[in-house]
C-alpha positions as a Markdown table, in Angstrom:
| # | Residue | x | y | z |
|---|---|---|---|---|
| 1 | Asp | -24.7 | 10.0 | 6.9 |
| 2 | Arg | -22.5 | 11.5 | 9.5 |
| 3 | Ala | -21.1 | 14.1 | 7.1 |
| 4 | Thr | -24.4 | 15.4 | 5.8 |
| 5 | Gly | -26.9 | 14.6 | 8.5 |
| 6 | Arg | -29.2 | 12.9 | 6.1 |
| 7 | Ala | -31.1 | 9.8 | 7.0 |
| 8 | Leu | -28.8 | 6.8 | 6.6 |
| 9 | His | -31.7 | 4.6 | 5.9 |
| 10 | Glu | -35.4 | 5.1 | 5.5 |
| 11 | Ile | -36.6 | 1.7 | 6.6 |
| 12 | Gln | -40.0 | 0.7 | 5.1 |
| 13 | Ala | -40.6 | -1.1 | 8.3 |
| 14 | His | -44.3 | -1.8 | 8.6 |
| 15 | Arg | -47.7 | -1.7 | 7.0 |
| 16 | Ala | -49.1 | 0.4 | 9.8 |
| 17 | Gly | -48.0 | 2.9 | 12.5 |
| 18 | Ile | -45.1 | 2.3 | 14.8 |
| 19 | Trp | -46.1 | 2.3 | 18.5 |
| 20 | Thr | -42.6 | 1.9 | 20.1 |
| 21 | Val | -39.0 | 2.1 | 19.1 |
| 22 | Ala | -36.2 | 0.7 | 21.3 |
| 23 | Tyr | -32.4 | 0.4 | 21.0 |
| 24 | Ser | -30.7 | -2.8 | 22.2 |
| 25 | Pro | -28.5 | -2.3 | 25.2 |
| 26 | Asp | -25.3 | -2.3 | 23.0 |
| 27 | Gly | -26.9 | 0.1 | 20.5 |
| 28 | Arg | -26.3 | -2.1 | 17.5 |
| 29 | Glu | -30.0 | -3.0 | 16.9 |
| 30 | Val | -33.3 | -1.1 | 16.8 |
| 31 | Ala | -36.6 | -2.8 | 17.5 |
| 32 | Thr | -39.9 | -1.4 | 16.2 |
| 33 | Ala | -43.3 | -2.4 | 17.5 |
| 34 | Ser | -46.2 | -1.9 | 15.1 |
| 35 | Ala | -49.9 | -1.8 | 14.7 |
| 36 | Asp | -49.5 | -4.3 | 11.9 |
| 37 | Gly | -48.8 | -7.0 | 14.5 |
| 38 | Thr | -45.1 | -7.4 | 13.8 |
| 39 | Val | -41.8 | -6.5 | 15.5 |
| 40 | Gly | -39.0 | -5.4 | 13.2 |
| 41 | Leu | -35.3 | -5.8 | 14.1 |
| 42 | Trp | -32.9 | -3.6 | 12.2 |
| 43 | Asp | -29.1 | -3.1 | 12.1 |
| 44 | Ser | -28.5 | 0.4 | 13.4 |
| 45 | Ala | -25.3 | 0.7 | 11.4 |
| 46 | Asp | -26.5 | 0.0 | 7.9 |
| 47 | Gly | -30.3 | -0.1 | 8.4 |
| 48 | Ser | -30.6 | -3.6 | 7.0 |
| 49 | Glu | -33.4 | -5.9 | 8.2 |
| 50 | Arg | -32.2 | -8.5 | 10.6 |
| 51 | Arg | -35.5 | -10.2 | 11.2 |
| 52 | Val | -39.2 | -9.6 | 11.3 |
| 53 | Leu | -40.8 | -11.2 | 14.3 |
| 54 | Arg | -44.3 | -12.5 | 13.6 |
| 55 | Gly | -46.7 | -14.2 | 16.0 |
| 56 | His | -48.9 | -11.6 | 17.6 |
| 57 | Glu | -52.5 | -11.4 | 16.3 |
| 58 | Ala | -53.1 | -7.7 | 17.0 |
| 59 | Asp | -51.2 | -4.4 | 17.5 |
| 60 | Val | -47.8 | -4.8 | 19.2 |
| 61 | Phe | -47.9 | -2.1 | 21.8 |
| 62 | Gly | -44.8 | -2.6 | 23.9 |
| 63 | Val | -41.2 | -3.8 | 23.4 |
| 64 | Ala | -38.4 | -4.2 | 25.9 |
| 65 | Tyr | -34.9 | -5.7 | 25.6 |
| 66 | Ala | -33.5 | -7.7 | 28.4 |
| 67 | Pro | -30.4 | -6.1 | 30.0 |
| 68 | Asp | -28.1 | -8.6 | 28.3 |
| 69 | Gly | -29.7 | -7.9 | 24.9 |
| 70 | Arg | -30.2 | -11.6 | 24.2 |
| 71 | Arg | -34.0 | -11.6 | 24.6 |
| 72 | Leu | -36.9 | -9.3 | 23.8 |
| 73 | Val | -40.3 | -9.2 | 25.4 |
| 74 | Thr | -43.3 | -7.8 | 23.5 |
| 75 | Ser | -46.9 | -7.0 | 24.5 |
| 76 | Ser | -50.0 | -6.8 | 22.4 |
| 77 | Phe | -53.6 | -6.1 | 22.2 |
| 78 | Asp | -54.1 | -9.8 | 21.6 |
| 79 | Arg | -53.7 | -10.2 | 25.4 |
| 80 | His | -50.4 | -12.0 | 25.2 |
| 81 | Leu | -46.8 | -11.4 | 25.8 |
| 82 | Arg | -44.1 | -13.0 | 23.7 |
| 83 | Leu | -40.6 | -13.7 | 24.9 |
| 84 | Trp | -38.2 | -13.9 | 22.0 |
| 85 | Asp | -34.9 | -15.6 | 21.7 |
| 86 | Leu | -33.0 | -13.2 | 19.4 |
| 87 | Ala | -30.5 | -15.7 | 18.3 |
| 88 | Ser | -33.0 | -18.0 | 16.9 |
| 89 | Gly | -36.0 | -15.7 | 16.4 |
| 90 | Arg | -38.2 | -18.2 | 18.2 |
| 91 | Ser | -40.8 | -17.1 | 20.8 |
| 92 | Gln | -42.7 | -18.3 | 23.7 |
| 93 | Val | -46.2 | -17.1 | 24.4 |
| 94 | Leu | -46.8 | -15.8 | 27.9 |
| 95 | Ala | -50.5 | -16.3 | 28.3 |
| 96 | Gly | -52.6 | -15.3 | 31.2 |
| 97 | His | -53.9 | -11.8 | 30.8 |
| 98 | Glu | -57.5 | -11.4 | 30.0 |
| 99 | Gly | -57.3 | -8.0 | 28.3 |
| 100 | His | -55.0 | -5.6 | 26.5 |
| 101 | Val | -51.5 | -5.6 | 28.0 |
| 102 | Phe | -50.5 | -1.9 | 28.6 |
| 103 | Thr | -47.1 | -2.0 | 30.3 |
| 104 | Ile | -44.1 | -4.3 | 30.5 |
| 105 | Ala | -40.6 | -4.2 | 31.9 |
| 106 | Phe | -37.6 | -6.4 | 32.6 |
| 107 | Ser | -36.2 | -6.4 | 36.2 |
| 108 | Pro | -32.8 | -4.7 | 36.5 |
| 109 | Asp | -31.1 | -8.0 | 36.7 |
| 110 | Gly | -33.0 | -9.4 | 33.7 |
| 111 | Arg | -34.4 | -12.4 | 35.6 |
| 112 | Gln | -38.0 | -11.4 | 35.8 |
| 113 | Ile | -40.6 | -9.7 | 33.6 |
| 114 | Ala | -43.6 | -7.7 | 34.9 |
| 115 | Ser | -46.7 | -7.0 | 32.9 |
| 116 | Gly | -49.9 | -5.2 | 33.6 |
| 117 | Gly | -53.1 | -4.5 | 31.7 |
| 118 | Arg | -56.8 | -4.1 | 31.5 |
| 119 | Asp | -57.5 | -7.2 | 33.6 |
| 120 | Ala | -56.3 | -5.5 | 36.8 |
| 121 | Val | -53.5 | -8.0 | 37.4 |
| 122 | Val | -49.8 | -7.5 | 37.3 |
| 123 | Arg | -48.2 | -10.8 | 36.4 |
| 124 | Leu | -44.6 | -11.7 | 37.2 |
| 125 | Trp | -42.8 | -14.1 | 34.8 |
| 126 | Arg | -39.5 | -15.9 | 35.0 |
| 127 | Ala | -37.5 | -14.6 | 32.1 |
| 128 | Asp | -35.5 | -17.8 | 31.6 |
| 129 | Thr | -38.5 | -20.1 | 31.3 |
| 130 | Gly | -41.4 | -17.8 | 30.6 |
| 131 | Thr | -43.5 | -19.3 | 33.4 |
| 132 | Gln | -45.7 | -17.2 | 35.6 |
| 133 | Glu | -44.4 | -16.8 | 39.1 |
| 134 | Ala | -47.1 | -14.7 | 40.8 |
| 135 | Glu | -50.1 | -12.4 | 40.3 |
| 136 | Leu | -50.4 | -9.0 | 42.0 |
| 137 | Arg | -54.1 | -8.2 | 42.0 |
| 138 | His | -55.4 | -4.6 | 41.7 |
| 139 | Ala | -58.8 | -3.0 | 41.9 |
| 140 | Gly | -58.7 | -1.8 | 38.3 |
| 141 | Gly | -56.7 | -1.9 | 35.1 |
| 142 | Val | -52.9 | -1.3 | 35.5 |
| 143 | Phe | -51.5 | 1.5 | 33.3 |
| 144 | Gly | -48.0 | 1.9 | 34.7 |
| 145 | Leu | -45.3 | -0.1 | 36.5 |
| 146 | Ala | -41.7 | 0.4 | 37.4 |
| 147 | Tyr | -39.0 | -1.7 | 39.1 |
| 148 | Ser | -37.0 | -0.1 | 41.9 |
| 149 | Pro | -33.3 | 0.3 | 41.0 |
| 150 | Asp | -32.4 | -2.6 | 43.2 |
| 151 | Gly | -35.2 | -4.8 | 41.8 |
| 152 | Glu | -36.7 | -5.6 | 45.2 |
| 153 | Arg | -39.9 | -3.5 | 44.8 |
| 154 | Leu | -42.4 | -2.8 | 42.1 |
| 155 | Ala | -44.6 | 0.3 | 41.9 |
| 156 | Thr | -47.9 | 0.3 | 40.0 |
| 157 | Ser | -50.5 | 2.8 | 39.0 |
| 158 | Ser | -54.0 | 1.9 | 38.0 |
| 159 | Val | -57.4 | 3.1 | 36.6 |
| 160 | Gly | -58.8 | 3.8 | 40.0 |
| 161 | Gly | -56.0 | 6.3 | 40.7 |
| 162 | Glu | -54.2 | 4.0 | 43.2 |
| 163 | Val | -50.4 | 4.1 | 43.5 |
| 164 | Glu | -49.1 | 1.0 | 45.1 |
| 165 | Leu | -45.8 | -0.4 | 46.3 |
| 166 | Trp | -45.1 | -4.1 | 46.2 |
| 167 | Asp | -42.5 | -6.3 | 47.9 |
| 168 | Leu | -41.3 | -8.7 | 45.2 |
| 169 | Arg | -39.6 | -11.2 | 47.5 |
| 170 | Arg | -42.7 | -11.7 | 49.6 |
| 171 | Arg | -45.1 | -11.1 | 46.6 |
| 172 | Glu | -47.3 | -8.8 | 48.6 |
| 173 | Arg | -48.5 | -5.3 | 48.8 |
| 174 | Leu | -46.4 | -3.1 | 51.0 |
| 175 | Ala | -48.7 | -0.1 | 50.9 |
| 176 | Thr | -51.2 | 1.8 | 48.9 |
| 177 | Leu | -49.3 | 5.0 | 48.9 |
| 178 | Gly | -52.4 | 7.1 | 48.0 |
| 179 | Arg | -54.8 | 7.8 | 45.2 |
| 180 | His | -55.1 | 10.3 | 42.4 |
| 181 | Asp | -58.5 | 11.7 | 41.7 |
| 182 | Ala | -58.5 | 10.1 | 38.2 |
| 183 | Val | -56.6 | 7.4 | 36.4 |
| 184 | Ala | -53.0 | 7.1 | 37.6 |
| 185 | Leu | -51.2 | 6.8 | 34.3 |
| 186 | Ala | -47.5 | 6.5 | 35.1 |
| 187 | Val | -44.9 | 5.9 | 37.9 |
| 188 | Ala | -41.2 | 6.2 | 38.1 |
| 189 | Phe | -38.5 | 5.7 | 40.8 |
| 190 | Ser | -35.8 | 8.2 | 41.5 |
| 191 | Pro | -32.3 | 6.9 | 40.7 |
| 192 | Asp | -31.6 | 6.1 | 44.4 |
| 193 | Gly | -35.0 | 4.3 | 44.8 |
| 194 | Arg | -36.0 | 6.4 | 47.8 |
| 195 | Ala | -38.7 | 8.3 | 46.1 |
| 196 | Leu | -41.5 | 7.6 | 43.6 |
| 197 | Val | -43.3 | 10.1 | 41.3 |
| 198 | Ser | -46.7 | 9.4 | 39.8 |
| 199 | Gly | -48.7 | 11.3 | 37.2 |
| 200 | Gly | -52.5 | 11.2 | 36.8 |
| 201 | Asp | -55.4 | 12.3 | 34.7 |
| 202 | Asp | -56.4 | 14.6 | 37.6 |
| 203 | Arg | -53.7 | 17.1 | 36.4 |
| 204 | Thr | -51.4 | 16.4 | 39.4 |
| 205 | Leu | -48.0 | 15.0 | 40.1 |
| 206 | Arg | -47.5 | 13.3 | 43.4 |
| 207 | Leu | -44.2 | 12.5 | 45.0 |
| 208 | Trp | -44.0 | 9.6 | 47.5 |
| 209 | Ser | -41.4 | 8.4 | 49.9 |
| 210 | Thr | -40.8 | 4.7 | 49.5 |
| 211 | Asp | -40.1 | 4.5 | 53.2 |
| 212 | Val | -42.9 | 6.7 | 54.6 |
| 213 | Thr | -46.3 | 5.9 | 53.0 |
| 214 | Arg | -47.6 | 9.4 | 52.5 |
| 215 | Ala | -47.9 | 11.8 | 49.6 |
| 216 | Arg | -45.7 | 14.8 | 49.4 |
| 217 | Pro | -47.6 | 18.1 | 49.1 |
| 218 | Met | -47.7 | 18.3 | 45.3 |
| 219 | Leu | -51.1 | 19.9 | 45.0 |
| 220 | Glu | -52.4 | 20.9 | 41.6 |
| 221 | Pro | -49.0 | 21.7 | 40.1 |
| 222 | His | -50.5 | 22.9 | 36.8 |
| 223 | Glu | -53.8 | 24.7 | 36.1 |
| 224 | Thr | -54.6 | 22.1 | 33.5 |
| 225 | Gly | -53.3 | 18.6 | 32.6 |
| 226 | Val | -49.7 | 17.4 | 33.2 |
| 227 | Asn | -48.2 | 16.2 | 29.9 |
| 228 | Arg | -44.6 | 15.1 | 30.7 |
| 229 | Val | -42.5 | 14.4 | 33.7 |
| 230 | Ala | -38.7 | 14.2 | 33.9 |
| 231 | Val | -36.4 | 13.4 | 36.8 |
| 232 | Ser | -32.9 | 15.0 | 37.0 |
| 233 | Pro | -29.9 | 12.7 | 36.8 |
| 234 | Asp | -29.1 | 13.1 | 40.5 |
| 235 | Gly | -32.7 | 12.5 | 41.4 |
| 236 | Lys | -33.1 | 15.7 | 43.3 |
| 237 | Leu | -35.4 | 17.6 | 41.0 |
| 238 | Ile | -38.6 | 16.8 | 39.1 |
| 239 | Ala | -39.7 | 18.8 | 36.0 |
| 240 | Ser | -43.3 | 18.7 | 34.8 |
| 241 | Ser | -44.9 | 20.4 | 31.8 |
| 242 | Gly | -48.5 | 21.1 | 31.2 |
| 243 | His | -51.4 | 22.5 | 29.1 |
| 244 | Asp | -51.0 | 25.7 | 31.1 |
| 245 | Arg | -47.8 | 26.5 | 29.0 |
| 246 | Thr | -45.5 | 26.3 | 32.0 |
| 247 | Ile | -42.8 | 24.0 | 33.3 |
| 248 | Arg | -42.4 | 23.5 | 37.0 |
| 249 | Leu | -39.4 | 22.3 | 38.9 |
| 250 | Trp | -39.9 | 20.5 | 42.2 |
| 251 | Arg | -37.5 | 19.4 | 45.0 |
| 252 | Arg | -37.9 | 15.7 | 45.5 |
| 253 | Asp | -37.1 | 15.7 | 49.2 |
| 254 | Asp | -39.9 | 18.0 | 50.3 |
| 255 | Gly | -42.1 | 18.5 | 47.2 |
| 256 | Thr | -41.8 | 22.3 | 47.1 |
| 257 | Thr | -41.7 | 24.2 | 43.9 |
| 258 | Thr | -38.3 | 25.8 | 43.1 |
| 259 | Arg | -39.1 | 27.4 | 39.8 |
| 260 | Val | -42.0 | 28.1 | 37.4 |
| 261 | Leu | -40.6 | 28.5 | 33.9 |
| 262 | Glu | -42.7 | 30.7 | 31.6 |
| 263 | Gly | -42.1 | 31.6 | 28.0 |
| 264 | His | -43.8 | 29.1 | 25.8 |
| 265 | Asp | -47.0 | 30.4 | 24.0 |
| 266 | Ala | -48.8 | 27.0 | 23.9 |
| 267 | Ile | -49.0 | 23.6 | 25.4 |
| 268 | Val | -45.6 | 22.1 | 26.5 |
| 269 | Arg | -45.4 | 18.6 | 25.2 |
| 270 | Ala | -41.8 | 17.5 | 25.8 |
| 271 | Val | -39.3 | 18.0 | 28.6 |
| 272 | Ala | -35.8 | 16.5 | 29.2 |
| 273 | Phe | -32.8 | 17.1 | 31.5 |
| 274 | Ser | -29.3 | 17.3 | 30.1 |
| 275 | Pro | -27.0 | 14.4 | 31.2 |
| 276 | Asp | -25.3 | 16.6 | 33.7 |
| 277 | Gly | -28.6 | 18.0 | 35.0 |
| 278 | Glu | -27.6 | 21.6 | 34.5 |
| 279 | Gln | -29.9 | 22.3 | 31.6 |
| 280 | Leu | -33.5 | 21.6 | 30.7 |
| 281 | Ala | -34.9 | 21.4 | 27.2 |
| 282 | Thr | -38.6 | 21.9 | 26.6 |
| 283 | Gly | -40.7 | 21.6 | 23.4 |
| 284 | Ser | -44.1 | 23.1 | 22.7 |
| 285 | His | -47.0 | 23.4 | 20.4 |
| 286 | Asp | -45.7 | 26.9 | 19.7 |
| 287 | Gln | -43.1 | 25.1 | 17.5 |
| 288 | Asp | -40.1 | 26.3 | 19.6 |
| 289 | Val | -37.6 | 24.4 | 21.7 |
| 290 | Arg | -36.4 | 26.3 | 24.8 |
| 291 | Leu | -33.2 | 25.7 | 26.8 |
| 292 | Trp | -33.2 | 26.7 | 30.4 |
| 293 | Arg | -30.5 | 27.0 | 33.0 |
| 294 | Val | -31.8 | 24.8 | 35.9 |
| 295 | Ala | -30.0 | 26.6 | 38.8 |
| 296 | Ala | -31.2 | 30.0 | 37.8 |
| 297 | Gly | -34.5 | 29.1 | 36.3 |
| 298 | Ala | -33.7 | 31.3 | 33.3 |
| 299 | Ala | -34.1 | 30.8 | 29.6 |
| 300 | Glu | -30.8 | 30.5 | 27.8 |
| 301 | Arg | -31.8 | 30.1 | 24.2 |
| 302 | Thr | -34.7 | 29.4 | 21.9 |
| 303 | Leu | -34.2 | 26.9 | 19.1 |
| 304 | Val | -36.3 | 28.0 | 16.1 |
| 305 | Gly | -36.8 | 25.9 | 13.0 |
| 306 | His | -39.6 | 23.4 | 13.3 |
| 307 | Arg | -42.9 | 24.1 | 11.6 |
| 308 | Gly | -45.1 | 22.2 | 13.9 |
| 309 | Pro | -45.6 | 21.2 | 17.5 |
| 310 | Ile | -42.6 | 19.5 | 19.3 |
| 311 | Phe | -43.3 | 16.0 | 20.6 |
| 312 | Gly | -39.9 | 14.4 | 21.2 |
| 313 | Leu | -36.6 | 15.5 | 22.8 |
| 314 | Ala | -33.4 | 13.7 | 23.5 |
| 315 | Tyr | -29.9 | 14.8 | 24.5 |
| 316 | Ser | -26.9 | 13.0 | 23.2 |
| 317 | Pro | -25.0 | 11.0 | 25.9 |
| 318 | Asp | -22.3 | 13.7 | 26.0 |
| 319 | Gly | -24.9 | 16.5 | 26.2 |
| 320 | Arg | -23.5 | 18.4 | 23.2 |
| 321 | Arg | -26.4 | 17.8 | 20.9 |
| 322 | Leu | -30.2 | 17.7 | 21.1 |
| 323 | Ala | -32.5 | 15.8 | 18.8 |
| 324 | Thr | -36.1 | 17.1 | 18.4 |
| 325 | Gly | -39.1 | 15.5 | 16.7 |
| 326 | Ser | -42.1 | 17.3 | 15.5 |
| 327 | Arg | -45.5 | 17.2 | 13.7 |
| 328 | Asp | -43.7 | 18.7 | 10.7 |
| 329 | Arg | -42.3 | 15.1 | 10.1 |
| 330 | Thr | -38.7 | 16.0 | 10.7 |
| 331 | Val | -36.0 | 15.2 | 13.2 |
| 332 | Arg | -33.6 | 18.1 | 13.8 |
| 333 | Ile | -30.2 | 17.8 | 15.4 |
| 334 | Trp | -29.0 | 20.9 | 17.2 |
| 335 | Asn | -25.5 | 21.9 | 18.3 |
| 336 | Leu | -26.0 | 23.2 | 21.9 |
| 337 | Ala | -22.8 | 25.2 | 22.1 |
| 338 | Ser | -23.8 | 27.4 | 19.2 |
| 339 | Gly | -27.6 | 26.9 | 19.2 |
| 340 | Arg | -27.5 | 26.2 | 15.5 |
| 341 | Glu | -29.4 | 23.6 | 13.7 |
| 342 | Glu | -26.8 | 21.1 | 12.3 |
| 343 | His | -29.1 | 18.8 | 10.4 |
| 344 | Val | -32.7 | 18.4 | 9.3 |
| 345 | Leu | -33.5 | 14.7 | 9.0 |
| 346 | Glu | -36.4 | 13.9 | 6.8 |
| 347 | Gly | -38.1 | 10.6 | 6.0 |
| 348 | His | -41.2 | 10.2 | 8.2 |
| 349 | Thr | -44.6 | 10.4 | 6.5 |
| 350 | Ser | -46.3 | 11.6 | 9.6 |
| 351 | Glu | -45.5 | 13.3 | 12.9 |
| 352 | Val | -42.4 | 12.2 | 14.8 |
| 353 | Arg | -43.5 | 11.3 | 18.3 |
| 354 | Asp | -40.2 | 10.1 | 19.8 |
| 355 | Val | -36.5 | 10.4 | 19.3 |
| 356 | Gly | -33.4 | 8.9 | 20.9 |
| 357 | Phe | -29.7 | 8.4 | 20.6 |
| 358 | Ser | -27.8 | 5.1 | 20.7 |
| 359 | Pro | -25.6 | 4.6 | 23.8 |
| 360 | Asp | -22.5 | 5.8 | 22.0 |
| 361 | Gly | -24.2 | 8.9 | 20.6 |
| 362 | Glu | -23.4 | 8.0 | 17.0 |
| 363 | Leu | -26.9 | 7.2 | 15.8 |
| 364 | Gly | -30.4 | 8.4 | 16.5 |
| 365 | Ala | -33.7 | 6.6 | 16.0 |
| 366 | Ser | -37.2 | 8.0 | 15.7 |
| 367 | Gly | -40.7 | 6.7 | 15.7 |
| 368 | Gly | -43.9 | 8.2 | 14.4 |
| 369 | Gly | -47.3 | 7.7 | 13.0 |
| 370 | Gly | -46.2 | 6.9 | 9.4 |
| 371 | Arg | -44.5 | 3.8 | 8.0 |
| 372 | Pro | -40.8 | 4.6 | 7.9 |
| 373 | Ala | -38.6 | 4.2 | 10.9 |
| 374 | Pro | -35.4 | 6.1 | 10.0 |
| 375 | Val | -32.1 | 5.2 | 11.5 |
| 376 | Leu | -30.2 | 8.5 | 11.4 |
| 377 | Gly | -26.6 | 9.7 | 11.5 |
| 378 | Ala | -26.4 | 11.9 | 14.6 |
| 379 | Ala | -22.9 | 13.4 | 14.6 |
| 380 | Pro | -20.7 | 15.0 | 11.9 |
| 381 | Pro | -17.1 | 13.8 | 11.4 |
| 382 | Gly | -14.7 | 14.3 | 14.2 |
| 383 | Ala | -17.5 | 14.8 | 16.8 |
C-alpha cells in the first residue's frame, strides 16, 4: 500500500526458491523463475496471477523479457531454453545445449537471443522463429555474456578465465582480450560500448578496451574476492566491492584507482550508483547501508535498521529513494533526503537477495530464498 508501505501482495508464487525476478519493460508485469520448474507471471498493480508457465523439467534459472515485452525467454537446468509468446502462453523449445544453461540475453533490438552454458558453446537464436543461427565455440563453460549497446558485438566469459569479443555479423571471434587466473564469472559493457569490464574468481576486475585488445592495469583491486561491480551512469567510473571490507572506484579510461572507500566492518555485498551518478550506496554484512559522495569519496550517511547482512540495493528511478534487501527477511525503503526509513516491508520467509523498482518508480519487487515474491508499494501518496 502506498500510504502505509506494507506489502500490497504476498504472492504464494512457487513451491521452491525463486532464482530470478524480472519486470516487464512497461513495468506492468513481474516474472519469477523458480527451482520448482515453473515461471510465474504476476500483475504488478494488484498482485494477481496472470499465468503460470509450465514446461521446463528442472530448475528455471534465468528469465528475460524481449524489449517489446511480448515474449519471454527462460533457461533451465534441463538444458533447454523456452521462448514464450505471452499473449497465448505457448512456448517453443530451443534445444541444442548439452548442459545447464547459465546465461541468456535478448539483443538490444529484440531480434536475437544469446545463450551460454556448461557445454562451452554460445548459441545464437532467431527470436522470431526460435531457430538456431550460429554457434560460438569456447574452450570451456560459458558463465557470462553481454551484448554491446549497438548489438553488433557480444562479450563472453568462461570457466578457463577467458574474456572474448565476438563480431555478430560475421559470427567470428574478434579477439581473446585476455584471461583471468580463475573462472571469469561476468562481463558488462560500458554505456557507450567502448569499454568492457570483467570479474573473476581470481579476485580481480579487468577493464578492456573494445578497440584495443589489451587489459587495463586493474591488478588485484581487492585483497580478497570481488563481490559486486557497478558502472556509473555516464560510464566513466567503475565501483567494486570485496571481502576486504572496502569499495574501490576506478576510472574507466585508464584503469587507475580514484578512491578507496573504507568504513564497513565486514564483507561488502552490494553496491549501486544513484541515477545521476553522484552518490554510491553500499551494503554489508555489518548490517549497515552507507551512502557515499562519489566526487569527494566521503561517507555522507549510514542507514541503520536491518538486522542482518545486506544483499540487495536499488535506487528509485528519480533517485529519491533506496530499497534494500537483507538476510533479516525484510525490504526497507529509505528517504534519501532525510536518511529516514520510510517503510519496512515484510513477507519473505527467507533472506531477500534482490530488489528493484518498476520503471515508473511506483512499485518494487523482491526475490529471495523463500516462497513468497512480494510486489510492494514503493512510494507514499504525493511522491
